[in-house]
C-alpha positions in Angstrom: -32.6 -47.8 24.5 -31.4 -44.4 26.1 -29.3 -41.6 24.5 -26.4 -42.4 27.1 -26.4 -45.9 26.6 -26.0 -45.4 23.0 -23.1 -42.9 23.6 -21.4 -45.5 25.7 -21.5 -48.3 23.2 -20.1 -46.1 20.4 -16.5 -46.7 19.4 -14.8 -44.4 17.1 -13.3 -46.3 14.0 -10.4 -45.2 11.8 -11.1 -44.2 8.3 -9.2 -47.1 6.1 -7.1 -46.1 3.4 -8.2 -47.2 -0.1 -5.3 -49.2 -0.6 -5.4 -50.7 3.0 -2.0 -49.3 3.6 -1.2 -47.5 6.9 0.1 -44.0 6.8 3.1 -43.0 8.8 2.2 -40.3 11.3 5.8 -38.8 11.9 6.6 -35.4 10.0 3.2 -34.2 10.0 4.4 -30.6 9.4 7.6 -31.2 7.7 9.9 -28.7 5.9 9.1 -28.1 2.2 13.0 -27.4 1.7 14.2 -29.7 -1.2 17.9 -30.7 -1.1 20.4 -28.2 -2.1 18.1 -25.2 -1.4 19.1 -22.3 1.0 16.4 -21.6 3.4 15.4 -18.4 5.1 13.9 -18.2 8.7 10.4 -16.3 9.0 10.8 -14.2 5.7 7.2 -12.9 6.5 7.9 -11.7 10.0 11.2 -10.1 9.1 10.1 -8.5 6.0 6.8 -7.1 7.9 9.0 -5.5 10.7 11.3 -3.9 7.9 8.2 -2.5 6.5 6.6 -1.4 9.7 9.6 0.6 10.7 9.2 2.7 7.6 5.5 3.0 7.6 3.8 3.6 11.3 0.4 2.6 9.5 1.6 -1.0 9.6 -0.2 -3.0 12.4 0.0 -6.8 13.1 -2.8 -8.9 14.6 -3.0 -12.6 15.4 -5.8 -15.1 16.6 -3.6 -16.8 19.2 -1.4 -18.2 16.4 1.6 -15.6 16.7 4.6 -18.2 16.5 3.0 -20.3 14.0 2.0 -17.5 11.5 6.0 -16.0 12.1 4.3 -13.1 13.4 6.1 -13.4 16.6 8.9 -11.7 14.9 6.8 -8.7 14.5 5.4 -8.9 18.0 9.0 -8.9 19.6 10.1 -6.3 17.6 7.1 -3.9 17.7 4.9 -5.0 20.7 3.0 -1.5 20.7 1.6 -2.3 17.3 0.6 -5.8 17.8 -2.7 -7.3 18.7 -3.4 -10.7 20.0 -7.1 -11.6 19.6 -7.4 -14.8 20.9 -8.8 -18.0 19.3 -11.6 -15.9 17.7 -11.2 -15.4 14.0 -14.4 -13.4 13.7 -13.2 -11.0 16.3 -9.7 -10.8 14.4 -11.2 -9.9 11.2 -13.5 -7.3 12.6 -10.8 -5.7 14.5 -8.9 -5.6 11.4 -11.5 -4.0 9.6 -11.9 -1.2 12.4 -8.2 -0.4 12.3 -8.3 -0.1 8.5 -11.3 2.3 8.8 -8.9 4.5 11.3 -6.1 4.9 8.7 -3.9 1.6 9.6 -2.6 -1.1 7.2 -3.6 -4.2 9.1 -2.0 -7.6 8.7 -4.2 -10.3 10.2 -2.8 -13.8 10.5 -4.1 -17.1 11.3 -4.5 -20.5 9.7 -5.8 -20.5 6.0 -8.7 -22.9 7.3 -9.9 -20.4 9.9 -9.9 -17.4 7.8 -11.6 -19.2 4.8 -14.3 -21.3 6.6 -14.8 -19.6 10.1 -14.3 -15.9 9.3 -15.5 -15.8 5.5 -18.7 -13.8 6.1 -16.8 -11.2 8.3 -14.2 -11.0 5.4 -17.0 -10.5 2.8 -19.2 -7.9 4.6 -16.6 -6.1 7.0 -13.6 -6.1 4.6 -14.3 -7.0 0.9 -17.5 -5.1 0.4 -15.7 -1.8 2.0 -12.7 -2.3 0.0 -10.7 -1.9 3.1 -6.8 -2.5 3.0 -6.8 -5.4 5.2 -4.0 -8.1 4.4 -4.9 -11.5 5.7 -1.9 -13.8 5.6 -2.5 -17.3 6.4 -0.3 -20.3 7.2 -0.8 -23.9 6.4 -2.5 -23.6 3.0 -3.2 -26.8 1.0 -1.6 -29.8 1.9 1.4 -28.3 4.1 0.1 -30.0 7.2 -0.5 -33.6 7.9 -3.1 -32.8 10.4 -6.1 -33.8 8.4 -9.2 -32.0 7.0 -9.3 -29.6 10.1 -6.2 -28.1 9.1 -5.8 -28.7 5.4 -6.9 -25.6 3.6 -7.4 -27.3 0.3 -10.3 -25.1 -1.0 -9.3 -21.6 0.4 -8.4 -20.1 -3.1 -11.8 -21.4 -4.7 -13.6 -19.8 -1.6 -12.1 -16.4 -2.0 -11.7 -16.3 -6.0 -15.6 -15.6 -5.8 -15.1 -12.6 -3.3 -15.3 -9.3 -5.5 -12.5 -6.8 -4.5 -10.2 -9.6 -3.1 -6.7 -10.1 -4.4 -5.3 -13.5 -4.0 -1.5 -14.4 -3.6 0.0 -18.0 -3.6 3.9 -17.3 -3.0 6.3 -19.7 -3.8 9.3 -19.2 -1.6 11.1 -17.1 0.9 11.9 -14.5 -2.1 8.3 -14.2 -3.0 7.1 -13.9 0.5 9.7 -11.2 1.6 9.2 -9.1 -1.7 5.3 -9.4 -1.6 5.0 -7.8 1.8 5.8 -4.3 0.9 3.9 -4.6 -2.6 0.6 -5.8 -0.9 0.8 -3.3 1.9 0.8 -0.6 -1.0 -2.2 -2.2 -2.6 -5.3 0.1 -1.8 -7.7 -3.2 -1.3 -7.9 -6.2 0.5 -5.4 -9.3 0.0 -5.5 -12.8 1.0 -2.3 -14.5 0.8 -1.0 -18.0 1.6 2.0 -18.2 3.6 5.0 -20.7 4.0 6.1 -20.5 7.6 9.2 -21.4 9.3 12.5 -22.1 7.5 11.2 -21.5 3.9 13.5 -22.4 0.9 14.7 -19.6 -1.7 14.3 -21.0 -5.2 13.3 -18.4 -7.5 16.5 -16.4 -7.6 18.4 -19.7 -8.5 16.8 -19.7 -11.7 16.1 -15.9 -12.2 18.6 -13.8 -10.4 16.7 -10.7 -11.3 13.2 -12.0 -10.0 11.1 -9.5 -8.6 7.5 -10.3 -7.2 5.0 -8.1 -9.2 1.5 -7.9 -8.3 -0.8 -9.4 -11.1 2.0 -10.6 -12.9 3.1 -14.2 -13.9 6.8 -14.8 -15.0 8.5 -17.4 -16.9 11.2 -18.9 -14.4 12.6 -21.6 -16.7 12.3 -22.1 -20.6 11.4 -25.0 -22.3 10.0 -26.1 -25.7 8.1 -29.4 -24.9 5.7 -28.5 -21.9 4.5 -25.3 -20.2 3.8 -25.8 -16.4 1.7 -22.8 -14.9 2.1 -23.2 -11.3 1.6 -21.1 -8.1 2.8 -21.6 -4.3 5.3 -24.5 -3.6 4.3 -26.2 -6.5 6.5 -23.9 -8.5 9.5 -25.4 -6.4 8.1 -28.9 -7.5 7.8 -28.0 -11.2 11.3 -26.7 -11.3 12.7 -29.9 -9.7 10.5 -32.1 -11.8 11.6 -30.1 -14.9 15.3 -31.0 -13.9 14.5 -34.7 -13.8 12.6 -34.8 -17.0 15.6 -32.9 -18.7 17.7 -36.2 -18.1 15.0 -37.8 -20.3 15.3 -35.2 -23.1 12.0 -33.5 -22.1 12.2 -29.9 -22.0 10.0 -28.1 -19.4 9.3 -24.6 -19.2 7.6 -23.1 -15.8 5.6 -20.3 -15.5 5.1 -19.0 -11.9 1.8 -17.2 -11.4 1.8 -16.1 -7.7 -1.2 -13.7 -8.2 -4.3 -16.2 -8.7 -6.6 -13.0 -8.7 -6.3 -11.0 -10.8 -4.9 -13.7 -13.1 -2.3 -12.4 -15.7 -4.3 -13.8 -18.5 -2.3 -11.8 -21.2 0.9 -13.7 -20.3 -0.7 -17.1 -19.7 -2.5 -16.7 -23.2 0.9 -15.6 -24.7 2.7 -18.6 -23.5 -0.1 -21.4 -23.8 -0.4 -20.1 -27.3 2.9 -21.2 -28.6 2.3 -24.2 -30.6 3.3 -27.7 -29.9 3.6 -27.6 -25.9 1.5 -29.6 -23.4 0.1 -27.2 -20.9 -0.1 -28.3 -17.4 -1.3 -26.5 -14.5 0.3 -27.5 -10.9 -1.3 -26.2 -7.5 -1.4 -27.1 -4.1 -5.2 -26.8 -4.0 -8.1 -28.9 -4.9 -8.7 -29.1 -8.7 -12.0 -27.4 -8.1 -12.1 -23.7 -8.3 -8.3 -22.8 -8.1 -5.3 -21.9 -10.6 -6.1 -25.0 -12.9 -9.9 -24.1 -13.5 -8.9 -20.5 -13.8 -6.5 -20.9 -16.5 -8.6 -23.2 -18.2 -11.4 -20.6 -18.2 -9.0 -18.2 -19.8 -7.9 -20.4 -22.5 -11.3 -21.5 -23.4 -12.8 -17.9 -23.3 -10.0 -16.6 -25.7 -10.3 -19.9 -28.0 -6.7 -21.1 -27.0 -6.9 -24.7 -27.0 -3.6 -26.6 -26.3 -3.4 -30.0 -25.0 -4.2 -29.3 -21.3 -3.9 -31.3 -18.0 -3.9 -30.4 -14.4 -2.0 -31.3 -11.2 -3.7 -30.7 -7.9 -5.4 -32.3 -5.0 -8.4 -34.2 -5.5 -11.9 -33.2 -4.7 -12.2 -34.9 -1.4 -11.0 -34.8 2.5 -7.6 -35.9 2.6 -6.2 -38.2 5.1 -3.8 -37.2 8.0 0.0 -38.5 8.0 3.3 -37.6 7.1 3.7 -34.9 4.5 6.1 -36.9 2.2 3.7 -39.8 2.1 0.7 -37.6 1.5 2.3 -35.5 -1.4 3.3 -38.6 -2.9 -0.1 -40.3 -2.2 -1.7 -37.4 -3.9 0.6 -36.6 -6.7 2.1 -33.5 -5.9 5.7 -34.8 -5.0 8.4 -34.1 -7.4 8.7 -37.6 -8.5 4.8 -37.8 -9.3 4.7 -34.4 -10.9 7.5 -35.8 -13.2 5.7 -39.1 -13.7 2.3 -37.4 -14.6 4.1 -35.1 -17.4 6.0 -38.0 -18.8 2.9 -40.3 -18.9 0.9 -37.4 -20.7 3.5 -36.9 -23.2 
């Protein structure tokens, strides 16, 4: 048998779901907005333009994903400070490193899978080792797209947590994103930040009107005596909504938002987790391997703080493609599933 005949006879077979059901394929990149929340269009792009008009060191770079990382707002407003690098993430990172060496503060944008998988060595050697002030801001973190493992960055936080000098941010909403831009620009070293794009909900200021993003700090968004949820990214939205559901059953849930994954705010986490009698749960849009949950668990164990502890996150496997609402429910990170898990543990 020849190689050609083998190729002709091959027929791709779909990977079956474990429960035998068919996934819907609509809404594969759906809005994360929950009912009742206001949204802000392209908060990252607008915040970057506002900052760049005050600081001429700010430049923007994209790997042919300008529209899909909201950097088109910057490119339209300040075209002389925008660089389109094409579909070449290693070139994107190398150019950003070079611009940083010349005194610029580059914001390099792409999808999280491409930065963490394709360009990792360039980030490690050209940026992190040299401690350059490059800000790598990446869309489609975790399970925010239904287009399967090629686009789902479910392990990016674990990859970058092991990289010296790298600060890691997982913002919750439009408030976090807009406020973090000038803060990370002022940080002297490299930053990797996840990004929610398009129409992004405003959630945090509904619960905390005085909320301000602070680098390296976790903040209590909602108090509660029965459960403490420590969350990052859009899972803080989900935790807050789940807390409202659980309140109807008399379960009082506190939500501690930890947008900085590295350096983790160990002081606040230990203080809150040490309050006796509360179930402590971490919630993250990331695999349970190497992300917020394991970072918190390590913090608690090293300090000898041992509450009842559980983790909500994505499984250690390549995820399926399909509609986001279906996938979020399937993998346990929808509001209903978060509430259901917490209630079950209690």
